[in-house]
KEFIBA-554160 format. One record per atom (N, C-alpha, C, CB): residue in one letter; x, y, z. Coordinates in steps of 0.05 Angstrom, whole numbers, plus 5000, padded with zeros to 4 digits. Glycine has a CB too. Layout:
N
aXYZ ...
This chain:
70
m084961423180 m082761343163 m081761073174 m083661313132 l079061053175 l077760823186 l076060693167 l076360893210 i076360413165 i074660263146 i073460053166 i076460123119 a071060053171 a069759883190 a070159583186 a066859943190 k070359493162 k070659203157 k073659103164 k069959133126 l075659283168 l078259203174 l078859213203 l080259363160 p080159023215 p080759033244 p082959223250 p081358773254 n083059313275 n084859533285 n087759463278 n084559573315 s088559213278 s091459143274 s092259143247 s092158873284 v090759263227 v091559273199 v093259533194 v088959263181 y095459493178 y097159723173 y095659943157 y099659623158 d096660183163 d095460413150 d095460403119 d096860663159 a097660303109 a097960273079 a095860073067 a100760173072 r095159863081 r093059693072 r090259823072 r092959453088 i089959983093 i087360123096 i087060323073 i087260273124 l089360473068 l089260643046 l088760523019 l091560783044 h090160303015 h089860142990 h087060052984 h091759912991 e085559983006 e082959893003 e080660103006 e082759683023 s081560353006 s079560563009 s078660662982 s080660793025 t076460792984 t075160922959 t076961152950 t072161032965 l078361292968 l080061502961 l082161402941 l081261632985 f083661192949 f085761072933 f084560962908 f087360842949 a082160852908 a080960742884 a080460972865 a078360582890 d079661192874 d079361432857 d081961522842 d078361672874 f084161512858 f086761602846 f087861382825 f088961652870 e086861152829 e087660932810 e085960892786 e087660682825 s083361022787 s081660972766 s082461122739 s078861052775 r080961062719 r081461202693 r080561492695 r079861052670 n078561552711 n077461832715 n078661962741 n074261822716 k081361922745 k082562022770 k082362332771 k085561942772 p082262422795 p082262722800 p084362862785 p082562782830 q083863102776 q085563262762 q088063352777 q084163472752 s087563392804 s089763482821 s089463382848 s090063782821 g091463412864 g091463312890 g093463102898 g089063232896 y094163092921 y096062892932 y095162792958 y098863012934 i096162562965 i095662442991 i098262463006 i094562162990 l098162573032 l100562583048 l100762333064 l100662833066 g103062203064 g103161973081 g105961963096 g102761713065 h105961803117 h108561783131 h110461593115 h108261673160 n112861553125 n114761413109 n114361113108 n117461463119 g112361013120 g111560743118 g109860673095 g110160683142 y108960873080 y107360823057 y109060753032 y105661073051 m107760623014 m109060542988 m109360812971 m107260302971 l111160792950 l111461002932 l109060992913 l114161002918 h108061222906 h105961252887 h105961522875 h103261192900 e104961552851 e105161822838 e103462032853 e104161802807 r101361962867 r099862152881 r100062142912 r097162122873 l101961992922 l102361962950 l105162062956 l101961662959 v105262262972 v107962392978 v108662323008 v107862732973 t111262243011 t112162173038 t114662333044 t112561873041 p115562353069 p118162493075 p120562353062 p118562493105 v122662503059 v125162403049 v126662283072 v126762623034 l127262043071 l128861913092 l131662003092 l128761613088 n132762053115 n135562143115 n136162393099 n137261933106 a134462603102 a134762843087 a137562963091 a132663053095 q138863013067 q141563133067 q141763413060 q143262983049 s140263493037 s140563753028 s138563933040 s140463762999 q138964183037 q137064383047 q134364363036 q138064653041 k134164283010 k131664252996 k130064033008 k132064212967 e131563803013 e130263573025 e129263633054 e132163333025 m130863793068 m129963843096 m127664043095 m132363953114 a127664243077 a125364433074 a122864263065 a126164663052 y123264083047 y120863913038 y119863763063 y121763703015 n121463633079 n120463483101 n119163683122 n122863333113 t120163913127 t118864103144 t116164193135 t120564343147 a115964233107 a113364313096 a111364073098 a113564403067 h112363833091 h110863603091 h109663553120 h112563363082 c111363583140 c110563543167 c108463763176 c113063533186 g108964003169 g107264223175 g104464213162 g108664473167 t104364063140 t101864053125 t100063873140 t102363963098 
């Protein structure tokens, strides 16, 4: 994701946080469905899904595989 006003050295999470996409998910009129896929460096959020760190169960591993494949 690129926002022209932010320099290249800015973290992905900050760019997302300052984007119109994130603003839409935070607004009163948020989209009815949809999720944002992020890597494990992103913050936890109800509409932002990240991989499970140190996946132990088959379900967690399957989730990480599906997340990565998406």
